[in-house]
C-alpha positions in Angstrom: 17.5 -9.0 -35.0 14.1 -6.7 -36.2 10.8 -6.4 -34.1 9.3 -8.9 -37.0 11.1 -11.0 -37.1 10.9 -11.5 -32.6 7.5 -12.0 -32.9 8.0 -14.5 -35.7 10.3 -17.1 -33.8 8.5 -16.5 -30.0 5.4 -16.2 -31.2 2.3 -13.6 -31.4 0.5 -15.1 -28.6 3.9 -15.1 -26.0 4.1 -11.3 -26.9 1.4 -10.7 -26.2 1.5 -12.3 -23.1 4.3 -10.5 -22.2 2.8 -6.9 -23.5 -0.5 -7.6 -21.3 1.3 -8.6 -18.5 3.7 -5.5 -18.0 0.8 -3.4 -18.9 -1.5 -5.8 -15.6 2.4 -4.5 -13.4 2.6 -0.8 -14.5 -1.5 -0.6 -13.7 -0.5 -2.1 -10.6 2.0 0.0 -9.9 0.6 3.4 -10.6 -2.6 2.6 -8.7 -0.1 1.6 -5.0 0.2 5.1 -4.6 -2.6 6.6 -4.1 -4.2 3.7 -2.2 -1.1 4.0 0.4 -1.5 7.4 0.3 -5.4 7.8 1.5 -4.0 4.6 4.0 -2.5 6.8 5.7 -4.8 9.4 5.7 -7.3 7.0 7.0 -4.2 5.7 9.9 -4.5 9.9 11.4 -7.5 10.1 11.0 -7.8 7.2 13.1 -5.3 7.5 15.9 -7.3 11.8 15.7 -10.1 10.1 16.6 -9.5 7.6 19.0 -6.9 9.8 20.8 -10.1 11.0 23.1 -10.8 7.5 24.3 -7.4 7.3 25.7 -7.2 6.8 29.7 -4.5 8.9 31.1 -1.8 6.6 32.6 -2.8 6.0 36.8 -0.4 8.7 39.1 1.8 6.7 40.6 2.4 9.7 43.4 -0.3 9.7 45.8 -1.4 8.9 49.3 -3.3 5.5 47.9 -0.5 4.6 45.9 2.1 4.4 48.4 -0.3 2.1 51.4 
């Protein structure tokens, strides 16, 4: 079966829709990797910036803790 025969059998609109769907999926997959990298970088930056905001754990070895 040749490509021309396939297009005539399935219909040009159906083949065009399948090609556009394939193109859209390919573009979304290509965009996903940089977006994941940016999310990872933002997460690391937020962790670094939030580190000084964390309070140290209370010291349980003091005399006040045993009273």
